[in-house]
C-alpha positions as CSV (number, residue, x, y, z in Angstrom):
1,M,59.9,113.2,93.7
2,L,62.1,113.9,96.8
3,L,64.6,111.0,97.5
4,G,67.7,110.0,99.5
5,E,68.6,112.8,102.2
6,R,65.6,115.4,101.1
7,M,63.5,112.7,102.1
8,K,64.3,113.3,105.7
9,E,62.3,116.4,105.8
10,H,59.2,114.6,105.5
11,K,57.1,112.6,107.9
12,F,57.3,108.7,108.6
13,A,54.1,108.3,106.7
14,T,55.1,110.4,103.8
15,R,58.3,108.2,103.6
16,A,56.8,105.3,103.4
17,V,55.1,106.0,100.4
18,H,58.5,107.6,98.5
19,A,61.6,106.8,100.2
20,G,63.6,105.1,97.9
21,Q,61.5,105.1,94.7
22,H,60.8,107.6,91.8
23,P,59.2,107.3,88.5
24,D,60.8,105.3,86.1
25,P,62.7,107.5,83.8
26,L,62.4,105.3,80.5
27,T,58.4,104.6,80.7
28,G,57.5,107.3,83.6
29,S,55.7,104.2,85.6
30,V,54.6,105.7,88.9
31,T,55.4,102.4,90.5
32,V,59.2,101.0,90.5
33,P,58.9,98.2,87.6
34,I,59.8,94.6,88.4
35,Y,63.4,94.3,87.0
36,E,62.5,90.2,86.5
37,T,65.8,89.2,85.0
38,S,68.9,86.9,85.7
39,T,71.6,89.3,84.3
40,F,72.2,92.9,82.5
41,V,73.9,93.5,79.4
42,F,76.9,95.3,79.2
43,K,77.7,98.0,76.6
44,S,81.4,97.0,76.2
45,A,83.7,94.2,77.6
46,E,85.5,97.0,79.2
47,Q,82.4,98.1,81.0
48,G,81.4,94.4,82.3
49,A,85.2,94.1,83.4
50,A,85.1,97.9,85.2
51,R,81.7,96.4,86.9
52,F,83.3,93.3,88.2
53,A,86.3,95.6,89.3
54,G,84.0,97.8,91.4
55,T,85.2,100.8,89.4
56,E,82.2,101.3,87.7
57,E,78.5,101.3,89.6
58,G,76.0,99.2,87.3
59,Y,74.2,96.0,87.7
60,I,75.6,92.5,86.3
61,Y,73.4,89.5,87.7
62,T,70.4,90.0,90.0
63,R,72.1,87.9,92.9
64,L,74.8,90.8,92.9
65,G,72.0,93.5,92.8
66,N,68.9,94.4,91.2
67,P,67.0,97.8,90.7
68,T,63.8,96.8,91.9
69,I,65.9,95.3,95.2
70,K,67.9,98.2,96.0
71,A,64.6,100.5,95.8
72,L,63.3,98.3,98.7
73,E,66.8,98.7,100.4
74,R,66.7,102.1,99.8
75,S,63.2,102.7,101.4
76,V,63.6,100.6,104.6
77,A,66.7,102.2,105.1
78,D,65.2,105.4,105.3
79,L,62.6,104.4,107.2
80,E,64.8,102.8,109.8
81,S,67.1,105.8,109.8
82,G,69.9,103.5,108.5
83,E,72.5,104.6,106.0
84,D,72.1,101.3,103.8
85,A,70.2,97.9,103.7
86,R,70.5,94.5,102.4
87,A,67.8,92.5,101.2
88,C,67.8,88.4,102.1
89,S,65.5,85.7,100.8
90,S,64.0,85.3,104.5
91,G,64.4,86.7,108.0
92,M,66.8,83.3,108.8
93,A,68.9,84.4,105.8
94,A,69.1,88.2,107.3
95,I,70.2,86.6,110.4
96,T,72.5,84.3,109.4
97,T,74.1,86.5,107.0
98,A,74.7,89.4,109.7
99,V,75.9,86.9,112.2
100,L,78.3,85.0,109.9
101,S,79.8,88.3,108.3
102,L,80.4,89.6,112.2
103,V,81.7,86.5,114.1
104,K,84.1,83.7,113.2
105,A,85.2,80.5,115.1
106,G,86.4,81.3,118.6
107,D,84.4,84.1,118.9
108,H,81.5,84.8,121.5
109,V,77.8,85.9,121.3
110,V,75.7,87.2,123.9
111,S,72.1,86.9,122.9
112,T,68.4,87.2,124.4
113,D,67.1,83.8,125.6
114,C,63.5,83.7,124.3
115,I,63.8,84.1,120.7
116,Y,62.4,82.7,117.4
117,G,63.1,78.5,117.5
118,G,64.6,78.9,113.9
119,T,66.9,81.5,115.8
120,V,68.1,79.4,118.5
121,K,68.3,76.4,116.2
122,L,70.8,78.5,114.1
123,F,72.9,79.7,116.9
124,L,73.1,76.7,119.1
125,G,72.5,73.7,116.6
126,I,74.6,75.1,113.5
127,L,76.9,78.1,114.0
128,S,78.1,76.2,117.5
129,Q,79.4,73.4,115.4
130,F,81.7,75.8,113.6
131,G,83.1,77.1,116.4
132,V,81.2,80.2,117.5
133,E,80.3,80.3,121.4
134,F,76.9,81.4,122.3
135,T,75.5,82.1,125.8
136,M,71.6,82.8,126.3
137,V,70.7,85.0,128.8
138,D,67.2,87.0,129.9
139,T,68.5,90.3,128.2
140,S,65.4,92.1,129.9
141,N,68.1,92.7,133.3
142,V,70.7,94.3,131.7
143,A,72.9,93.0,134.5
144,N,72.6,89.6,132.9
145,T,74.0,90.9,129.6
146,K,77.0,92.5,131.6
147,S,77.6,89.2,133.2
148,A,77.5,87.1,130.4
149,I,80.1,89.2,128.6
150,R,83.6,87.8,127.8
151,A,87.0,88.7,126.6
152,N,86.1,87.0,123.0
153,T,82.7,88.7,123.0
154,K,82.0,90.2,119.6
155,L,78.4,90.5,119.2
156,I,74.9,91.2,121.4
157,Y,72.1,89.8,119.6
158,L,68.2,91.2,120.9
159,E,65.2,90.5,120.0
160,T,62.5,93.1,121.7
161,P,60.2,92.6,122.4
162,T,60.8,89.1,122.8
163,N,59.2,86.1,120.4
164,P,56.7,85.1,122.1
165,T,56.8,86.5,125.8
166,L,56.9,90.3,124.7
167,K,59.5,91.1,127.2
168,L,61.8,94.3,126.2
169,T,65.2,94.9,126.8
170,D,66.5,98.5,127.6
171,I,68.3,99.4,124.2
172,K,70.2,102.3,125.0
173,A,71.5,100.4,128.4
174,T,72.6,97.5,126.5
175,V,74.1,99.5,123.7
176,E,76.3,101.3,126.6
177,V,77.2,97.7,127.6
178,A,78.3,96.7,124.4
179,R,80.6,99.8,123.5
180,K,82.5,99.7,126.8
181,H,83.2,95.8,125.8
182,D,83.7,96.8,122.0
183,A,81.2,94.7,120.9
184,L,78.4,95.1,118.2
185,T,74.9,95.1,118.7
186,L,72.6,93.4,116.4
187,L,68.6,93.7,116.9
188,D,65.5,91.8,115.2
189,N,63.4,94.8,115.2
190,T,60.3,92.7,113.3
191,F,57.6,92.8,116.0
192,M,57.8,96.7,116.5
193,T,58.8,98.1,112.9
194,P,60.5,101.5,112.6
195,Y,57.0,102.9,112.5
196,F,57.1,102.0,116.5
197,Q,60.9,101.7,117.3
198,R,64.1,102.7,115.4
199,P,67.1,101.0,117.2
200,L,69.7,102.8,115.0
201,E,68.5,106.1,116.5
202,M,69.3,104.6,120.2
203,G,73.0,103.1,118.8
204,V,72.0,99.9,117.9
205,D,74.7,98.8,115.2
206,L,72.3,96.7,113.1
207,V,68.9,96.2,112.8
208,I,67.0,93.1,110.9
209,H,63.3,92.5,110.2
210,S,61.8,89.6,108.6
211,L,60.2,91.3,105.6
212,T,57.6,88.3,105.7
213,K,55.9,90.2,108.7
214,Y,54.6,93.4,109.0
215,L,56.7,95.2,106.2
216,S,55.1,93.3,103.4
217,G,52.2,92.7,105.8
218,H,49.9,90.6,103.3
219,S,51.2,86.6,104.3
220,D,52.3,86.6,100.4
221,V,56.2,87.3,100.9
222,V,59.1,85.7,102.3
223,G,62.0,87.6,102.6
224,G,64.5,89.4,105.1
225,I,66.6,92.6,105.5
226,I,69.6,94.0,107.3
227,V,69.9,97.7,108.1
228,G,72.8,99.9,109.1
229,S,75.7,101.4,108.2
230,K,77.6,101.5,104.9
231,T,80.8,100.2,106.5
232,L,79.1,97.3,108.1
233,L,77.0,96.4,105.3
234,K,80.1,96.0,102.9
235,K,81.0,93.3,105.2
236,M,77.9,91.6,104.7
237,D,78.3,91.3,100.8
238,P,80.6,88.3,100.2
239,T,78.7,86.1,102.5
240,L,75.3,87.6,100.9
241,K,76.4,87.2,97.5
242,N,78.3,83.9,97.5
243,V,75.5,82.1,99.8
244,G,73.1,83.2,97.6
245,A,70.8,84.4,100.3
246,T,69.4,87.5,98.0
247,L,65.6,88.4,97.9
248,G,64.0,88.4,94.3
249,P,62.6,91.0,92.2
250,F,58.9,90.4,92.6
251,E,59.3,89.5,96.5
252,A,61.2,93.1,97.1
253,W,58.1,94.9,94.6
254,L,55.4,93.2,97.0
255,T,57.2,94.4,100.0
256,L,57.7,97.9,98.8
257,R,53.7,97.7,97.8
258,G,53.2,96.7,101.5
259,I,55.4,99.3,102.9
260,K,53.4,102.2,101.5
261,T,50.4,101.2,103.7
262,L,52.5,100.3,106.7
263,P,51.5,103.1,109.1
264,L,47.8,102.8,108.2
265,R,48.1,99.2,109.3
266,M,50.2,99.5,112.1
267,E,48.0,102.3,113.8
268,R,44.9,99.8,113.0
269,Q,46.8,96.7,114.4
270,N,48.0,98.7,117.5
271,E,44.6,99.9,118.3
272,N,43.2,96.6,118.1
273,A,45.4,94.7,119.8
274,L,45.2,97.0,122.9
275,K,41.4,96.6,122.8
276,I,41.7,93.0,122.8
277,A,44.7,92.5,125.2
278,K,42.5,94.7,128.0
279,F,39.5,92.4,127.2
280,L,41.6,89.5,127.6
281,E,42.7,90.6,130.9
282,Q,39.5,90.7,132.5
283,H,38.3,87.2,131.2
284,P,38.2,84.3,133.7
285,K,39.5,81.9,131.5
286,I,42.6,84.1,131.0
287,G,45.5,83.8,133.6
288,K,48.0,86.4,132.4
289,V,48.0,88.7,129.4
290,H,51.7,89.6,127.5
291,Y,51.3,92.7,125.8
292,P,53.7,96.0,126.6
293,G,50.5,98.4,125.8
294,L,48.8,97.3,129.2
295,K,49.3,99.1,132.1
296,S,50.1,95.8,134.0
297,H,53.0,94.6,131.9
298,P,55.6,94.8,134.1
299,Q,57.9,96.9,131.7
300,H,55.3,99.6,130.6
301,E,57.1,102.1,131.3
302,L,60.3,101.1,129.2
303,A,57.7,100.4,126.6
304,K,56.6,103.7,126.7
305,K,60.2,105.2,126.6
306,Q,61.6,103.3,123.5
307,M,58.3,102.5,121.8
308,T,55.7,104.7,120.1
309,G,53.3,101.7,120.2
310,S,53.1,98.4,121.5
311,G,52.7,96.4,118.3
312,G,49.6,93.8,117.2
313,V,51.2,90.7,119.1
314,I,49.5,89.3,122.0
315,C,50.5,86.6,124.0
316,F,47.9,85.1,126.6
317,E,47.9,81.8,128.9
318,V,44.8,80.0,129.3
319,Q,43.4,78.3,132.2
320,G,43.0,74.6,132.1
321,G,46.7,74.0,130.5
322,L,47.3,72.7,127.0
323,E,44.1,71.2,126.5
324,A,42.2,74.3,126.8
325,G,44.7,76.4,124.6
326,R,44.4,73.5,122.0
327,R,40.1,73.5,122.5
328,L,40.3,77.5,121.8
329,M,42.6,77.4,119.0
330,N,40.5,74.3,117.2
331,S,37.0,76.5,118.1
332,V,37.8,79.9,116.4
333,K,35.9,81.0,113.4
334,L,37.2,84.1,112.3
335,C,41.3,84.0,113.6
336,T,43.3,81.9,111.3
337,L,45.1,79.0,113.0
338,A,48.5,79.4,111.3
339,V,51.8,80.5,112.1
340,S,53.6,84.0,111.0
341,L,52.5,87.2,112.3
342,G,51.9,90.9,111.3
343,A,49.5,90.5,108.7
344,I,46.3,92.1,108.0
345,E,44.6,88.9,109.1
346,T,44.2,87.7,112.7
347,L,46.7,84.9,113.1
348,I,46.4,82.1,116.1
349,E,49.0,79.7,116.9
350,H,50.8,77.6,120.0
351,P,54.3,78.4,120.3
352,A,55.2,75.4,122.5
353,S,54.2,73.1,119.7
354,M,54.5,75.2,116.7
355,T,56.9,78.2,116.3
356,H,59.1,77.0,119.1
357,A,58.8,73.5,119.4
358,I,62.2,73.2,118.1
359,I,63.4,74.4,121.6
360,P,63.6,71.5,124.1
361,K,61.2,72.3,126.8
362,E,63.1,72.5,129.8
363,E,64.6,75.8,127.8
364,R,61.3,76.9,126.6
365,L,60.1,77.0,130.3
366,R,63.3,78.6,131.2
367,A,62.4,81.4,128.7
368,G,58.5,81.9,129.6
369,I,57.3,79.9,127.2
370,T,54.7,77.4,128.6
371,D,52.3,75.0,127.3
372,N,49.4,76.9,127.9
373,L,50.7,80.2,126.0
374,V,49.1,81.3,123.3
375,R,50.0,84.0,120.4
376,L,47.7,86.2,118.8
377,S,49.0,88.3,115.9
378,V,46.2,90.8,115.5
379,G,45.2,92.0,112.3
380,I,43.3,94.9,110.5
381,E,39.8,93.3,111.2
382,D,37.4,95.2,113.1
383,A,38.2,94.5,116.8
384,D,34.6,93.9,118.2
385,D,34.5,90.6,115.9
386,I,37.8,89.4,116.9
387,I,36.9,89.7,120.5
388,Q,33.3,88.2,119.9
389,D,35.3,85.2,118.2
390,I,37.8,84.6,120.9
391,E,34.8,84.9,123.4
392,Q,33.1,82.3,121.7
393,A,36.1,80.0,121.6
394,L,36.6,80.5,125.0
395,E,33.4,79.3,125.9
396,K,34.6,76.1,124.5
397,A,37.9,75.9,125.8
């Protein structure tokens, strides 16, 4: 089986099935085994010492490395066009590990203002207590990013499309700003996955994913990953290994299984989402639909420039305010009322009172997260069935 650099010759769908993996040399197992072990045996005391010293490659303890986890890291690194990756116990663990490894007290970070609520809490409620400064701006306008740069700015953190308003940031333009000021760029690529958007190829330094979402794709894994150059990822190791935010082998194996069908799922979810977005755009009870695949999206041209698809997340504003939105969500039958996204089933939720409730209302509104905004993560069901379910629920909204 072709591995490593040789996989670059193949197209994405082929690499999704094979990259980073090979039949088990001991048993011939086609799938990567689940190395569900805490520790690994040394052949001698000298070998153990050499591995701890870093003069010999090999496994020591699963918190420090594991063959199943390494296969996942190689797979995602290949798909994202990165040199290597580090798998983490959750998407938030990946963000925390990356940021803690890149900044220290007295450093400044510029961040997209409309991002996942847990990330906002991490930045403004936790890391700020340790002397790291954050400025949250609407990075969809690169002028805002330029204006926020300070002499001590070390990192620009991006989420594009944003969660949940689906605003886009011009990735290449922002990278130019960062390089001019000797700052690194870190981008959350969860919504698009490497199938639809590859930020490293546009100059971004590091990419993170919540493996919980599209990469695993089945609502049965919690995990995260950081992808980039070997040099930067080595900076992550002390934090990742000593904080203990490593992913488990079973979760790594489940994610590898999910990645094999990533191209198929993304194509179906993208197709479904566009059809549903067009339906919502014409419905009299919907005020506004946020979806980059629609021609009405103000950044539709940018979407076509830096993405090859628009993904499976739609946000829309329901006429009648919060109560109408609640009635809609309480009336769906096929769609599942639950947070998270990127899974094979369609999920519906209310950002202002759920995923982004941790953010003060004034800040939510400033970021465009209104009380009547509903987020729909479109699954792989038949689009007409999803539309029928939303239509009957809107009749009660």
